[in-house]
KOLPA-811426 format. One line per 2 residues: number of its first residue (from 1); their letters; for each residue x negated, y, z of C-alpha. Coordinates in pm, 1 decimal, decimal comma. Layout:
BEGIN
NUM> A> X/Y/Z | ...
//
This chain:
BEGIN
1> MK> 629,8/1687,4/1656,5 | 796,7/1832,5/1963,7
3> EL> 1009,4/2048,0/1735,5 | 1172,3/1732,5/1595,7
5> NL> 1295,4/1605,2/1935,8 | 1319,6/1247,7/1811,1
7> QI> 1510,4/989,1/2014,5 | 1515,9/609,2/2008,2
9> TW> 1746,0/501,2/1725,0 | 1697,3/123,4/1706,4
11> RP> 1650,9/-134,6/1980,8 | 1583,3/-503,1/1913,2
13> DP> 1864,9/-740,1/2000,3 | 1777,7/-1048,8/2209,6
15> QT> 1800,6/-1283,6/1909,3 | 1550,0/-1076,7/1707,3
17> VE> 1301,8/-1083,2/1995,1 | 1358,5/-1449,9/2074,9
19> HS> 1288,7/-1566,5/1719,7 | 996,5/-1334,6/1649,7
21> NV> 650,1/-1457,6/1558,4 | 497,9/-1227,6/1819,7
23> LA> 699,3/-1368,9/2109,0 | 629,0/-1727,8/2002,5
25> QM> 256,5/-1657,5/2002,4 | 269,9/-1467,8/2332,1
27> RR> 449,0/-1757,6/2499,8 | 205,6/-2016,9/2367,9
29> LG> -87,0/-1812,3/2495,1 | 76,0/-1726,3/2827,2
31> FP> 101,2/-1346,7/2794,1 | 370,5/-1184,2/3012,9
33> SY> 412,7/-876,1/2793,5 | 341,3/-735,6/2450,5
35> EA> 111,4/-478,9/2610,9 | -102,7/-755,5/2762,2
37> FL> -113,5/-937,6/2427,2 | -220,3/-617,9/2248,9
39> EW> -502,9/-544,0/2493,6 | -625,9/-902,6/2461,7
41> SF> -633,5/-869,5/2081,4 | -893,6/-591,7/2121,1
43> AD> -1093,0/-749,0/2404,0 | -1120,5/-1102,6/2267,9
45> PA> -1146,9/-1106,3/1885,9 | -1267,5/-1468,6/1890,1
47> GF> -957,7/-1583,2/2078,6 | -723,2/-1359,9/1880,5
49> WK> -829,2/-1483,9/1538,2 | -852,3/-1846,4/1651,2
51> AF> -491,2/-1825,3/1773,2 | -374,2/-1670,2/1445,6
53> FE> -540,8/-1943,7/1239,1 | -389,4/-2213,9/1461,8
55> DT> -37,2/-2071,1/1453,4 | -32,7/-2024,9/1075,4
57> GF> -221,3/-2340,1/974,5 | -495,0/-2137,7/804,4
59> RW> -758,8/-2366,6/654,0 | -1136,9/-2338,7/669,6
61> RT> -1331,8/-2580,9/450,9 | -1625,5/-2541,1/688,7
63> PY> -1543,7/-2406,5/1036,6 | -1710,0/-2078,9/1122,4
65> RE> -1958,4/-2075,4/1410,9 | -1926,1/-1707,3/1506,4
67> TV> -1620,8/-1478,6/1475,3 | -1807,2/-1154,5/1409,3
69> DL> -2176,1/-1062,6/1385,7 | -2250,2/-698,7/1473,6
71> SR> -2628,6/-731,7/1476,3 | -2664,3/-488,2/1184,1
73> GA> -2417,7/-240,5/1334,5 | -2040,3/-196,3/1304,2
75> PW> -2046,0/-65,8/943,4 | -2205,8/-391,6/830,5
77> AQ> -2004,1/-638,0/1040,5 | -2007,5/-996,7/913,0
79> WF> -1693,0/-1198,9/981,1 | -1644,9/-1572,9/1039,3
81> VG> -2015,0/-1645,1/1007,9 | -2097,6/-1989,5/871,1
83> GT> -1740,6/-2054,3/761,2 | -1650,9/-2144,8/404,1
85> LN> -1311,9/-2118,8/237,3 | -1127,4/-2030,6/-80,0
87> AT> -847,1/-1781,6/-25,8 | -638,0/-1943,6/-300,8
89> EN> -648,0/-2276,9/-119,1 | -468,4/-2111,4/171,1
91> AL> -218,6/-1946,6/-63,5 | -142,7/-2258,9/-271,6
93> DR> -316,6/-2594,4/-221,7 | -244,7/-2642,8/145,8
95> HL> 127,9/-2585,5/93,4 | 140,6/-2855,0/-174,1
97> EA> -51,4/-3098,4/43,9 | 194,9/-3032,5/326,5
99> GR> 486,2/-3131,5/102,0 | 606,7/-2779,0/33,4
101> GD> 536,9/-2778,0/-339,9 | 905,2/-2747,2/-432,8
103> RL> 960,7/-2440,9/-215,2 | 1020,2/-2108,2/-387,2
105> AL> 700,7/-1902,5/-416,4 | 778,7/-1622,2/-660,7
107> IW> 1074,9/-1455,6/-831,5 | 1035,1/-1198,6/-1105,7
109> EG> 1289,2/-972,7/-1271,2 | 1210,8/-753,4/-1569,3
111> EE> 1367,3/-417,1/-1635,0 | 1558,2/-562,5/-1929,2
113> GE> 1712,6/-829,6/-1704,0 | 1499,0/-1139,1/-1763,7
115> IR> 1448,3/-1350,1/-1449,3 | 1188,6/-1618,9/-1378,2
117> RY> 1145,8/-1833,7/-1067,9 | 841,4/-2037,1/-967,2
119> TY> 786,9/-2297,1/-697,4 | 455,2/-2331,5/-518,9
121> RQ> 369,2/-2625,0/-744,6 | 445,4/-2423,7/-1056,9
123> VF> 237,9/-2127,6/-939,2 | -47,8/-2365,0/-854,0
125> EE> -34,4/-2517,9/-1202,5 | -33,8/-2179,3/-1376,1
127> VA> -325,6/-2060,9/-1163,4 | -525,7/-2380,4/-1212,6
129> RL> -483,4/-2368,5/-1592,2 | -589,7/-2004,7/-1609,6
131> AR> -885,8/-2068,8/-1378,3 | -1009,4/-2345,1/-1609,2
133> AL> -953,5/-2127,5/-1915,0 | -1160,1/-1847,2/-1760,9
135> QA> -1441,1/-2090,1/-1686,3 | -1425,6/-2224,0/-2042,2
137> MG> -1469,0/-1865,4/-2164,3 | -1785,4/-1838,2/-1959,0
139> AQ> -1660,8/-1660,7/-1646,8 | -1896,5/-1722,4/-1356,0
141> PG> -1876,9/-1658,3/-980,0 | -1940,9/-1289,8/-919,9
143> DR> -1822,9/-1177,9/-1265,6 | -1584,7/-882,8/-1257,6
145> IG> -1243,7/-920,4/-1423,7 | -1014,0/-621,3/-1474,2
147> LF> -638,8/-668,0/-1423,2 | -452,0/-403,8/-1623,6
149> LP> -103,6/-552,5/-1599,3 | 251,3/-465,2/-1494,4
151> MI> 412,5/-647,7/-1202,0 | 489,5/-967,7/-1392,7
153> PE> 424,6/-1327,1/-1280,2 | 101,3/-1336,1/-1480,8
155> VA> -46,3/-1065,8/-1258,4 | -20,2/-1303,4/-961,5
157> FA> -158,0/-1593,4/-1166,8 | -452,1/-1383,4/-1287,6
159> LL> -533,0/-1249,2/-941,7 | -537,6/-1598,1/-792,5
161> AA> -714,6/-1765,8/-1086,2 | -1003,3/-1518,9/-1081,6
163> MR> -1035,3/-1555,1/-703,9 | -1024,6/-1932,8/-734,4
165> IG> -1340,5/-1949,4/-946,8 | -1529,7/-1695,3/-736,8
167> AI> -1489,5/-1402,6/-975,3 | -1415,0/-1049,0/-855,6
169> VI> -1089,6/-886,2/-966,3 | -1045,3/-514,6/-1036,6
171> PL> -672,7/-431,8/-1002,5 | -580,6/-131,6/-1219,5
173> FS> -267,1/83,0/-1198,7 | -37,6/-3,3/-1490,6
175> GF> 27,5/366,4/-1550,4 | -337,4/464,5/-1594,1
177> GP> -457,9/638,5/-1907,6 | -763,3/518,5/-2102,9
179> EA> -1021,2/726,8/-1917,8 | -915,1/608,8/-1571,4
181> VA> -929,2/244,2/-1683,3 | -1266,6/292,0/-1851,7
183> VR> -1426,5/461,2/-1550,0 | -1332,9/175,2/-1318,7
185> LQ> -1428,9/-105,0/-1558,0 | -1760,7/62,5/-1631,0
187> DA> -1836,0/135,7/-1265,6 | -1768,0/-225,5/-1167,5
189> GA> -1957,2/-372,2/-1463,5 | -1658,5/-577,2/-1579,7
191> RF> -1710,6/-861,4/-1831,5 | -1343,2/-947,3/-1886,2
193> LI> -1009,0/-767,9/-1898,8 | -661,6/-917,9/-1867,3
195> TA> -386,0/-691,9/-1999,1 | -44,3/-705,3/-2170,7
197> DG> 90,0/-600,5/-2508,9 | 324,1/-353,5/-2339,1
199> FP> 607,3/-330,4/-2089,3 | 946,4/-159,0/-2071,9
201> RR> 989,3/152,4/-1860,5 | 1328,9/325,7/-1861,9
203> GR> 1417,3/149,5/-2184,2 | 1100,5/241,6/-2373,9
205> IV> 790,4/32,9/-2434,4 | 468,9/150,8/-2269,7
207> PM> 191,1/57,7/-2519,5 | -48,5/-107,2/-2275,6
209> KE> -276,4/-282,1/-2524,8 | -346,8/41,7/-2714,0
211> IA> -444,2/210,8/-2387,2 | -669,8/-83,3/-2302,1
213> DE> -836,0/-71,3/-2645,4 | -915,1/297,1/-2608,9
215> AL> -1046,1/238,5/-2256,7 | -1282,7/-33,3/-2376,9
217> QG> -1460,7/217,0/-2597,4 | -1589,5/360,1/-2270,0
219> AP> -1656,6/20,1/-2111,7 | -1868,5/-165,9/-2368,1
221> GV> -1966,7/-434,1/-2116,1 | -1624,6/-599,5/-2147,9
223> EK> -1674,0/-904,8/-2371,2 | -1326,4/-1060,7/-2381,2
225> TL> -971,0/-932,5/-2349,3 | -688,6/-1169,5/-2260,5
227> VV> -344,8/-1040,9/-2357,2 | -12,2/-1140,0/-2198,0
229> RR> 283,1/-1135,4/-2435,9 | 529,4/-930,2/-2231,7
231> AG> 715,0/-680,9/-2453,4 | 672,2/-847,3/-2793,7
233> NL> 565,8/-520,6/-2957,9 | 319,4/-507,6/-3245,7
235> IP> -32,8/-442,6/-3120,5 | -379,6/-388,7/-3268,5
237> WH> -603,1/-696,5/-3256,4 | -980,0/-728,3/-3232,9
239> EG> -1090,7/-1067,6/-3363,3 | -1355,9/-1228,6/-3150,7
241> RD> -1270,2/-1019,6/-2844,7 | -891,0/-1048,6/-2801,2
243> QW> -709,3/-1371,2/-2715,2 | -350,5/-1445,0/-2615,7
245> LH> -341,6/-1566,5/-2257,6 | -79,4/-1833,0/-2327,8
247> EI> -294,0/-1977,9/-2606,8 | -613,6/-2009,8/-2406,2
249> TA> -438,2/-2170,5/-2106,8 | -228,7/-2422,3/-2304,7
251> PH> -505,4/-2681,2/-2365,4 | -600,3/-2702,8/-1997,6
253> SP> -447,6/-2941,6/-1746,9 | -360,5/-2816,7/-1399,4
255> GG> -534,0/-2944,9/-1089,2 | -875,2/-2959,1/-936,5
257> EA> -1006,9/-2862,3/-595,5 | -1093,3/-2498,7/-536,3
259> PA> -1465,2/-2447,0/-467,5 | -1544,7/-2321,9/-117,1
261> FP> -1731,6/-1995,1/-71,4 | -1900,2/-1833,6/228,5
263> SE> -1657,0/-1609,8/414,5 | -1824,9/-1287,3/300,4
265> TP> -1799,8/-1370,4/-73,2 | -1637,3/-1075,2/-257,0
267> FM> -1318,3/-1136,4/-455,7 | -1188,8/-784,6/-524,5
269> II> -1296,7/-428,1/-594,9 | -995,7/-202,9/-554,1
271> YT> -1044,0/165,1/-621,2 | -925,4/456,1/-414,6
273> SG> -940,5/803,4/-563,3 | -1165,7/1069,3/-422,1
275> TT> -1099,8/1443,4/-415,9 | -1398,5/1494,3/-645,4
277> GR> -1633,7/1275,2/-842,8 | -1585,8/915,2/-940,8
279> PK> -1334,1/693,9/-757,8 | -1452,4/475,4/-470,9
281> GT> -1455,4/97,7/-523,7 | -1373,3/-72,5/-193,9
283> VH> -1515,0/-425,5/-172,8 | -1306,8/-705,7/-15,6
285> VH> -1399,4/-1067,7/60,4 | -1237,4/-1412,1/83,1
287> GG> -1268,2/-1414,1/461,5 | -1129,7/-1061,8/498,4
289> AP> -847,1/-897,5/305,3 | -623,7/-1206,8/251,6
291> IK> -647,8/-1285,1/622,9 | -569,0/-926,4/722,3
293> AA> -268,6/-911,9/487,2 | -126,7/-1235,4/628,2
295> QD> -190,3/-1128,0/987,9 | -9,1/-795,5/938,7
297> MY> 285,5/-970,6/775,3 | 294,8/-1222,7/1062,5
299> HL> 274,9/-979,3/1355,0 | 443,0/-665,8/1216,2
301> FD> 683,2/-784,5/945,5 | 770,4/-1107,5/1127,2
303> LK> 736,1/-1293,9/796,2 | 846,7/-1657,4/800,9
305> PD> 839,5/-1931,4/534,2 | 1207,9/-1882,2/448,4
307> DL> 1165,5/-1508,1/380,0 | 1167,7/-1335,7/41,0
309> IH> 965,4/-1013,8/53,0 | 963,8/-736,9/-206,8
311> WV> 761,7/-416,9/-211,1 | 810,3/-137,8/-464,7
313> TD> 447,6/-113,3/-575,7 | 194,5/-182,4/-850,5
315> IG> -103,0/-418,6/-873,1 | -336,0/-116,8/-885,4
317> WM> -234,2/-9,3/-534,8 | -332,4/-205,5/-227,0
319> MG> 25,0/-312,9/-159,8 | 35,2/-512,2/-486,5
321> PW> -239,5/-764,5/-401,0 | -130,3/-741,0/-34,4
323> LI> 223,4/-851,8/-126,1 | 105,4/-1153,3/-325,2
325> LG> -176,9/-1272,3/-99,6 | -4,6/-1216,2/234,0
327> SL> 328,0/-1376,9/144,8 | 180,4/-1685,6/-22,1
329> TL> -75,9/-1739,3/251,9 | 210,3/-1759,7/503,6
331> GA> 414,9/-1988,4/278,5 | 692,3/-1735,8/208,1
333> AC> 816,4/-1610,8/-129,9 | 757,2/-1275,4/-298,5
335> FL> 974,4/-1088,7/-546,1 | 817,1/-886,1/-828,6
337> YD> 986,1/-625,1/-1048,6 | 816,9/-431,5/-1329,0
339> GA> 1073,4/-163,6/-1407,2 | 1207,2/163,2/-1268,5
341> PD> 1397,8/114,3/-939,1 | 1681,3/342,8/-1054,5
343> YP> 1727,7/216,4/-1410,8 | 1965,5/170,0/-1584,9
345> EP> 2175,8/271,1/-1281,7 | 2073,1/431,7/-952,0
347> DR> 2154,9/111,3/-760,7 | 1913,5/-117,2/-950,0
349> LW> 1694,8/-173,0/-642,5 | 1986,0/-235,1/-405,4
351> SM> 2145,0/-467,7/-660,3 | 1828,0/-677,0/-690,3
353> VE> 1795,2/-706,1/-313,0 | 2151,6/-834,5/-294,8
355> RH> 2141,0/-1065,0/-597,0 | 1813,8/-1234,6/-507,8
357> GV> 1858,4/-1246,4/-131,7 | 1556,9/-1030,7/-42,8
359> TI> 1504,5/-1038,6/334,1 | 1220,6/-784,7/366,9
361> LG> 1214,3/-473,4/146,5 | 922,2/-232,1/128,8
363> IS> 981,1/124,2/9,6 | 825,1/468,5/52,0
365> PT> 965,9/794,2/189,2 | 917,6/961,4/-148,2
367> LI> 1115,6/688,9/-326,3 | 1396,2/729,7/-74,9
369> RA> 1403,5/1106,3/-119,9 | 1442,8/1048,0/-493,9
371> MM> 1722,7/794,5/-434,8 | 1903,7/1029,6/-197,9
373> RY> 1968,2/1267,4/-487,8 | 2209,6/1012,5/-634,7
375> GE> 2413,6/996,9/-312,1 | 2473,6/735,1/-44,7
377> EW> 2755,4/573,0/-240,7 | 2499,9/372,9/-443,0
379> PD> 2342,8/179,0/-153,4 | 2680,8/171,9/24,0
381> RH> 2817,4/-40,0/-263,9 | 2578,9/-319,2/-163,2
383> PM> 2609,8/-486,9/178,8 | 2274,4/-662,0/120,3
385> PS> 2352,2/-924,9/388,1 | 2018,9/-1102,9/343,5
387> LR> 1817,6/-794,2/437,2 | 1681,3/-811,5/791,8
389> LL> 1388,1/-573,3/788,1 | 1265,8/-268,2/595,9
391> GS> 902,5/-175,3/543,6 | 760,3/165,0/465,2
393> TG> 421,5/299,6/364,7 | 256,6/558,5/144,6
395> EP> 347,8/889,9/307,8 | 475,9/1032,4/637,9
397> WN> 852,8/1026,8/683,1 | 1088,5/1317,1/742,7
399> PE> 1374,5/1240,7/985,1 | 1658,8/1295,4/736,7
401> PW> 1543,2/1038,1/476,7 | 1442,4/795,3/754,0
403> LW> 1791,8/812,2/902,9 | 1951,6/791,4/555,4
405> TF> 1754,0/473,1/491,3 | 1836,7/328,8/832,0
407> RH> 2209,5/392,1/786,9 | 2274,8/331,0/418,9
409> VG> 2007,7/76,9/322,6 | 1944,8/-100,6/652,9
411> KE> 2311,2/-66,1/762,6 | 2184,2/28,3/1111,9
413> RC> 2084,6/-333,1/1173,2 | 1742,4/-343,6/1004,9
415> PI> 1439,1/-189,5/1175,7 | 1211,7/22,9/957,6
417> IN> 860,7/-113,6/1000,6 | 651,1/194,3/937,9
419> YS> 307,0/80,2/824,5 | -5,7/282,0/757,3
421> GG> -368,3/200,6/693,5 | -497,7/194,5/341,8
423> TE> -701,6/42,4/64,0 | -1018,0/71,4/272,1
425> VF> -880,7/-157,3/547,1 | -649,6/-364,6/322,4
427> GG> -362,7/-333,0/561,9 | -243,5/-145,0/863,3
429> IL> -396,8/53,6/1144,8 | -60,0/166,1/1281,0
431> GC> 263,5/-26,8/1248,7 | 578,6/-143,1/1423,1
433> TV> 679,0/-464,2/1593,9 | 1032,3/-601,4/1619,6
435> VR> 995,0/-654,0/1995,0 | 979,7/-278,8/2066,8
437> PL> 1236,0/-0,2/2001,8 | 1195,2/262,2/1728,7
439> KP> 1223,0/636,3/1693,3 | 1271,4/785,7/1344,7
441> CS> 946,3/829,4/1150,1 | 742,2/659,9/1421,6
443> FN> 499,1/375,0/1469,8 | 568,7/180,5/1787,8
445> TV> 233,3/0,4/1802,3 | -118,8/-6,1/1677,6
447> VP> -173,6/-319,0/1470,1 | -279,7/-613,6/1687,8
449> GV> -655,5/-651,7/1661,8 | -705,3/-287,7/1554,0
451> QA> -813,8/-62,4/1841,8 | -690,9/267,9/1703,3
453> DC> -711,5/595,8/1891,0 | -615,8/962,6/1857,9
455> VD> -912,5/1192,6/1928,4 | -1001,8/1560,3/1915,0
457> EE> -1281,8/1719,1/1711,0 | -1538,3/1596,3/1967,5
459> GK> -1410,1/1238,1/1959,1 | -1233,6/1251,6/2297,6
461> PV> -892,7/1081,1/2332,8 | -590,3/1315,0/2328,9
463> RE> -219,3/1259,8/2387,2 | 79,7/1483,3/2309,9
465> EV> -132,2/1700,6/2083,1 | -239,6/1666,4/1722,6
467> GL> -557,6/1464,3/1676,4 | -759,1/1253,0/1435,9
469> LV> -708,1/882,0/1369,7 | -1008,0/659,5/1445,2
471> IR> -1074,3/288,7/1498,6 | -1295,6/188,3/1790,6
473> NV> -1357,4/-170,9/1681,0 | -1387,8/-358,8/1350,4
475> NP> -1151,4/-599,6/1174,9 | -1184,8/-839,7/879,3
477> GM> -976,0/-624,0/642,3 | -1225,3/-337,2/636,7
479> TR> -1412,1/-279,6/313,7 | -1766,6/-413,9/323,8
481> SF> -1888,3/-103,3/139,6 | -1819,8/97,3/-175,0
483> WG> -1927,2/-90,1/-486,7 | -2281,2/22,2/-563,8
485> DP> -2265,9/315,7/-321,5 | -2338,0/219,9/42,3
487> DR> -2446,3/572,7/135,6 | -2109,2/717,0/31,6
489> YL> -1935,1/445,1/235,2 | -2132,3/535,4/548,2
491> ET> -2078,4/906,6/495,7 | -1702,1/866,9/440,0
493> YW> -1609,7/648,2/737,6 | -1897,5/624,0/983,7
495> SR> -2068,9/964,7/993,8 | -1802,5/1176,0/1171,6
497> FE> -1811,3/998,5/1510,1 | -2076,6/771,2/1656,0
499> GM> -1967,7/407,5/1644,6 | -1610,6/482,3/1530,8
501> WY> -1439,3/445,0/1193,6 | -1295,6/784,0/1095,6
503> HG> -989,7/728,7/882,4 | -899,3/1085,1/788,8
505> DL> -535,4/1090,6/902,9 | -385,9/1350,3/1133,0
507> VY> -187,0/1180,7/1413,2 | 18,0/1253,6/1722,5
509> ID> 117,1/1032,7/2018,2 | 427,4/1146,2/2204,3
511> ED> 508,9/1118,4/2574,9 | 667,3/775,5/2522,4
513> GF> 366,5/633,6/2337,1 | 513,3/649,7/1985,4
515> WY> 265,7/740,8/1711,0 | 327,4/971,7/1414,8
517> IL> 113,3/1042,0/1108,9 | 126,6/1405,5/1005,2
519> GR> -73,9/1383,0/683,2 | -439,2/1375,5/589,3
521> AD> -674,5/1567,5/813,5 | -810,7/1752,9/511,3
523> DT> -451,2/1872,2/450,2 | -435,8/2023,0/800,3
525> LK> -328,4/2384,5/832,4 | -487,6/2605,2/1098,7
527> VG> -251,9/2899,2/1141,4 | -357,1/3157,4/1399,9
529> GK> -567,3/2895,4/1576,0 | -287,0/2635,4/1588,5
531> RL> -342,8/2310,6/1401,6 | -39,5/2201,4/1202,7
533> GP> 27,1/1887,2/1000,3 | 200,0/1964,2/668,6
535> AE> 451,5/1683,0/719,5 | 586,9/1863,7/1025,1
537> ME> 690,7/2170,4/824,7 | 804,3/1952,5/531,1
539> SV> 1039,6/1771,0/770,0 | 1192,6/2100,7/878,8
541> LV> 1237,0/2215,7/517,5 | 1416,6/1900,0/402,5
543> EH> 1661,6/1942,5/690,5 | 1806,2/2233,6/490,3
545> PA> 2101,1/2117,1/277,3 | 1952,5/2273,2/-37,4
547> VA> 1617,1/2092,5/-19,2 | 1547,0/1746,7/-164,7
549> EA> 1166,0/1742,0/-132,7 | 895,0/1970,4/0,4
551> AV> 516,0/1990,1/1,2 | 326,6/2234,1/220,0
553> IG> -31,8/2349,2/176,2 | -252,9/2594,6/362,8
555> VP> -416,1/2886,9/181,0 | -679,1/3131,7/311,5
557> DE> -558,0/3442,9/492,2 | -778,9/3723,5/622,1
559> IR> -580,6/3776,4/941,4 | -451,9/3432,4/1042,6
561> GE> -727,0/3221,2/884,7 | -472,1/3017,1/692,7
563> VP> -105,0/3048,9/607,3 | 145,7/2791,1/480,5
565> VA> 280,9/2795,9/126,7 | 574,9/2564,1/53,8
567> FV> 671,6/2403,1/-276,5 | 1033,8/2292,7/-279,1
569> VL> 1249,6/2071,1/-503,5 | 1617,7/2160,7/-473,0
571> RP> 1914,7/1927,7/-458,5 | 2164,0/1933,9/-748,4
573> GH> 2404,6/2224,3/-723,6 | 2157,1/2469,0/-570,2
575> EP> 1989,3/2744,1/-769,9 | 1650,0/2898,5/-691,4
577> DE> 1684,1/3264,6/-602,7 | 1550,1/3520,3/-358,4
579> TL> 1838,3/3468,8/-115,6 | 1761,5/3098,6/-83,4
581> RA> 1390,1/3167,0/-61,3 | 1445,2/3403,2/231,3
583> AL> 1684,5/3154,4/395,1 | 1424,9/2876,7/384,3
585> IE> 1155,9/3097,2/534,4 | 1397,0/3200,4/809,5
587> HV> 1495,9/2834,8/866,5 | 1132,7/2738,8/932,0
589> AH> 1075,2/3047,3/1146,9 | 1378,4/2959,2/1359,4
591> RM> 1274,2/2595,3/1404,1 | 897,9/2634,7/1441,3
593> GK> 840,8/2997,3/1537,7 | 785,0/3311,8/1332,6
595> AL> 406,6/3275,2/1349,0 | 430,3/2946,9/1154,3
597> AP> 678,3/3055,8/888,7 | 554,3/2998,2/530,7
599> KE> 407,7/3298,2/355,1 | 573,9/3188,7/31,8
601> VR> 828,6/2937,0/-92,7 | 788,8/2831,0/-456,8
603> FV> 1063,4/2638,0/-638,6 | 957,3/2348,1/-863,3
605> RD> 1134,3/2061,2/-1037,6 | 881,7/1799,3/-928,1
607> IP> 590,5/1755,9/-688,7 | 268,7/1570,8/-784,4
609> KT> 256,5/1226,9/-625,0 | 92,8/889,9/-676,3
611> RN> 270,9/570,5/-784,7 | 266,7/457,1/-422,0
613> AK> 437,3/784,7/-330,0 | 166,9/991,0/-162,3
615> LM> 207,1/1363,0/-209,0 | -103,5/1504,1/-378,5
617> RR> -139,2/1812,5/-160,3 | -504,8/1857,1/-251,7
619> VI> -400,5/1885,0/-617,3 | -130,7/2140,0/-534,7
621> RA> -373,0/2345,3/-326,1 | -645,7/2339,6/-590,9
623> IY> -407,8/2450,9/-866,3 | -255,5/2721,3/-648,1
625> LG> -602,7/2857,7/-572,8 | -716,9/2827,6/-935,4
627> RD> -970,9/2553,9/-863,1 | -1057,7/2221,7/-1026,6
629> PG> -797,8/1969,3/-899,2 | -1044,1/1678,9/-929,3
631> DL> -940,3/1320,9/-1005,0 | -581,4/1310,9/-1138,8
633> SA> -583,1/949,1/-1259,4 | -360,3/824,3/-975,7
635> LE> -73,6/1062,1/-1055,4 | 262,4/899,3/-1129,5
637> NP> 404,6/1223,3/-1270,1 | 133,5/1433,0/-1439,8
639> QA> 400,4/1672,2/-1568,6 | 439,3/1792,5/-1207,6
641> VE> 95,3/1953,3/-1232,4 | 234,5/2192,6/-1492,4
643> EI> 525,1/2264,3/-1258,7 | 280,6/2383,0/-992,6
645> RR> 92,5/2595,3/-1248,1 | 420,1/2747,4/-1363,8
647> AR> 520,5/2822,9/-1005,1 | 200,5/3020,5/-947,5
//
């Protein structure tokens, strides 16, 4: 990262600090500095979580008697022992009882322009009706219910209704094909599936029900399918199995108290793809993931009840459930959109932020790089006066898109809250706080309560050199295991270092204490004995005026052990040729040194990435080397795989 020479770009103004959640909590607890507050959050988990529950009004039906039980070891930590709760009571019921039922809870806009708004009372009624309908169908606590839905209001209702009755939801990416859906439903042993007839994407209807039907041929344990009427397209129908969701909920009256469950009761299995083999089902509980989501929103995103937060995501990625559960638990409102962010015009996203008064917007570096191709005039058309904070996750930043976002989207007033953790921890490990300054691409804090560290191959702390991201303590958001595969869970996170969670990210802490993620550790290049994060070279490449996107992989080399190979997407107006290829290699050599220059530069029209914008470097590397690329179900753009094959 030294090559980037990054300087502080944003500093909090006194008003931002004065009105922040973090400062209010620090003052109440008597902490003189953020640093002291952060250290306390690691040293005293009982005090830290008690303070969070008090300051947010979080409700326990039965108070817990012990914050965390480590008697079986850190991998099997039990949180809030003896406590009972229902996560949906904290997201809905308590707000109604406090007289906030008429406050806005959810706004939805469809790609075709339809808009719906729901108050907390209306969301509660929809959830209560669906919960009763599920019970009438025979759904029991512990039953698994698949959610194969676009980002429509019903996805929030279904998530909360299943949780409310003690069932376990399986969120599924709306862009999955039949096999990916089937594998996850079968692995989880799902009894029910909630899907939609279809949904519009760039003006065409995605036939969701047909995909679901084909998937169910490989998941025969699914007994009932509930279908949301979204697109109005003609769909196949299986009598006795399929039912319209609006028809089964209509006879039921809203209301009823949510049953209380022990804190460690599972409510969700959310899958994360592996490099090989079947995907990993991370297990999350009522007393875990919803609390972690709300805590991250409170401390990092400074979320308040009058905020409207939107994240460009999908229910099948962690940020989908995170958006819904975190915002409603804190009494704020969330905005959902189920279309393309640049359709029918490139300013669709900026227009929605402005029209609906979004205050917190979550994006990804890859999305921004795609938007940059249209030019800054599109976000510049929209002042977006409501916007006060930007969020980012999914992939390491490059300085140029970070600065473009800061200037043209955030108007140089909004901090970019970089946020990284993952499905396995249902939230952040590294983040940013509004009480500290920011450098481009950086994280200015570890997440309060998460004792993260940067270590070398032996597990010793390192600074100002590339290291591995670990967590030295435990937190409630961590998965309790992989569904049906505890050995794989232990091997993945707890086998690398004794007593530490190994996350798999490559990180760097600079001389001022700012953190940077450089990519996945298994993406690391070792060139002539020097360890290099691919994001570092990608940042240098996208500095070149011809380059829109870049992905860098390492390939075996007899002399240097490994050498970089770069795949580059060009900006409009630039043609791939040998002159440009040589110029890009020379550009990297000049910025990073000749020894680190890429062996090859390949020009492609697209780079494989997931819906939540992570570059699939392992896929690129496997294809380049002629190997099996493994699980491709998470790809947003499968056509990019052929681009890589063509470029070989």
